[in-house]
C-alpha positions as CSV (number, residue, x, y, z in Angstrom):
1,M,-16.4,18.4,-32.0
2,K,-13.0,21.0,-31.8
3,A,-9.6,20.9,-30.8
4,R,-6.9,23.6,-31.5
5,V,-3.0,22.6,-31.5
6,K,-1.1,26.0,-30.8
7,W,2.3,26.0,-31.2
8,V,4.4,27.3,-28.4
9,E,8.3,27.3,-29.1
10,E,10.7,24.6,-30.6
11,V,8.8,20.6,-30.2
12,T,6.1,22.5,-27.4
13,F,2.7,23.0,-27.9
14,M,-0.7,24.0,-26.2
15,G,-3.3,22.1,-26.6
16,Q,-7.5,23.7,-26.2
17,A,-10.2,21.6,-26.3
18,E,-13.9,22.1,-27.0
19,S,-14.5,22.2,-23.0
20,G,-11.8,25.1,-22.8
21,H,-9.3,22.8,-20.4
22,A,-6.1,23.3,-22.0
23,V,-2.8,20.9,-22.1
24,V,0.8,21.3,-22.8
25,M,2.3,18.6,-24.9
26,D,6.2,18.8,-25.3
27,G,9.6,16.0,-26.4
28,P,11.6,14.6,-25.2
29,P,15.5,17.0,-24.6
30,D,16.7,14.7,-27.5
31,H,14.6,15.9,-29.9
32,G,14.6,19.4,-29.2
33,G,12.5,19.1,-26.5
34,R,12.7,21.0,-22.6
35,N,10.1,17.8,-21.3
36,L,6.9,20.2,-20.2
37,G,4.6,17.9,-20.8
38,P,3.2,13.6,-22.1
39,R,3.8,13.4,-25.7
40,P,0.6,13.7,-28.4
41,M,1.1,9.6,-28.1
42,E,0.5,9.1,-24.3
43,L,-2.4,11.3,-24.6
44,L,-3.8,8.7,-26.5
45,L,-3.8,6.6,-24.3
46,L,-4.4,8.6,-21.4
47,G,-7.0,9.1,-23.8
48,M,-7.8,5.6,-23.9
49,G,-7.7,4.8,-20.3
50,G,-10.4,7.8,-19.3
51,C,-12.5,6.5,-21.8
52,T,-13.0,3.0,-21.0
53,A,-12.2,3.3,-17.1
54,F,-15.6,6.4,-17.5
55,D,-17.6,3.6,-18.8
56,V,-16.6,0.7,-16.2
57,V,-17.1,3.0,-13.1
58,S,-20.2,3.9,-15.0
59,I,-21.7,0.4,-15.3
60,L,-20.5,-0.3,-11.8
61,R,-22.6,2.5,-10.4
62,K,-26.1,1.5,-12.5
63,S,-25.4,-2.6,-11.2
64,R,-25.0,-0.9,-7.8
65,Q,-21.9,-2.1,-7.0
66,A,-20.1,-0.8,-4.3
67,I,-17.4,0.2,-5.8
68,T,-14.2,2.7,-4.4
69,D,-11.0,2.5,-6.5
70,C,-10.9,1.9,-10.2
71,V,-7.6,2.0,-12.0
72,A,-6.7,1.4,-15.5
73,E,-3.1,0.3,-16.1
74,I,-2.3,0.5,-20.3
75,D,0.8,-1.2,-21.5
76,A,1.2,-1.2,-25.3
77,E,3.3,-1.8,-28.3
78,R,4.6,0.8,-31.1
79,A,5.9,-0.1,-34.3
80,E,9.3,0.0,-34.7
81,T,9.4,1.6,-37.8
82,D,7.6,5.0,-38.6
83,P,4.3,5.7,-38.7
84,K,4.9,4.2,-35.4
85,V,1.3,3.3,-34.7
86,F,0.0,1.1,-31.6
87,T,0.3,-2.7,-32.4
88,K,-0.5,-3.9,-29.2
89,I,-2.1,-2.5,-25.8
90,H,-3.4,-4.1,-23.0
91,V,-5.8,-2.9,-20.1
92,H,-5.5,-3.8,-16.7
93,F,-8.2,-2.9,-14.5
94,I,-7.9,-3.0,-10.9
95,I,-11.3,-2.7,-9.1
96,T,-11.6,-1.6,-5.7
97,G,-15.1,-2.2,-3.6
98,K,-17.0,-4.3,-1.0
99,D,-18.4,-7.1,-1.9
100,L,-17.6,-6.7,-5.9
101,A,-19.6,-9.4,-8.1
102,E,-16.8,-10.9,-10.2
103,K,-19.6,-11.5,-13.2
104,L,-20.2,-8.1,-12.8
105,V,-16.7,-6.1,-12.9
106,Q,-16.5,-8.7,-16.2
107,R,-19.2,-7.5,-17.8
108,A,-18.9,-4.3,-17.2
109,V,-15.1,-4.2,-18.5
110,E,-16.5,-6.2,-21.6
111,L,-19.1,-3.6,-22.5
112,S,-16.5,-1.1,-22.5
113,A,-14.5,-2.8,-24.4
114,D,-17.1,-4.1,-27.0
115,K,-19.5,-1.6,-27.1
116,Y,-19.0,2.0,-25.2
117,C,-15.8,2.8,-25.5
118,S,-14.9,4.7,-28.6
119,A,-11.1,5.7,-27.6
120,S,-10.5,2.2,-27.5
121,I,-12.4,0.7,-30.1
122,M,-11.0,3.0,-32.8
123,L,-7.2,2.2,-31.7
124,G,-8.9,-1.2,-31.8
125,K,-8.8,-0.9,-36.0
126,V,-5.1,-0.7,-35.9
127,A,-4.3,-1.9,-32.2
128,V,-4.8,-5.8,-31.1
129,V,-6.3,-4.5,-27.6
130,T,-6.7,-6.5,-24.7
131,H,-8.3,-6.4,-21.3
132,D,-8.2,-8.3,-17.9
133,F,-9.4,-7.3,-14.2
134,E,-9.0,-7.6,-10.7
135,I,-10.4,-7.5,-7.9
136,R,-9.8,-5.6,-4.4
137,E,-11.0,-5.7,-1.2
138,G,-11.8,-2.1,0.5
């Protein structure tokens, strides 16, 4: 896997993934940015959220669950001093569907956390990563 990040101006960068998709990253005004895009550390959390949500949806579909929505709400804490790594990350899943089996939802979340989500498992090497979920009918 390859990626390329090019400096645009000030603290604005354009990242391009091997797939051809691009994202603008920028800093806040107090660091010379214009707030044109997410911060790189925010992208790490978004990547982790996308990775684990992808797993959960995929596992639930394979389990023949009638899932209609999946939201991963992520709350993270960072160290106070440099390097300001993540120290705690909590993922709260809101899974919506018709007659979802709680046991299967729990299994999907656990499989993602413990086996499949590369991003979550990698970030878990430096931060305490926890997960929980709620099920909504719909």
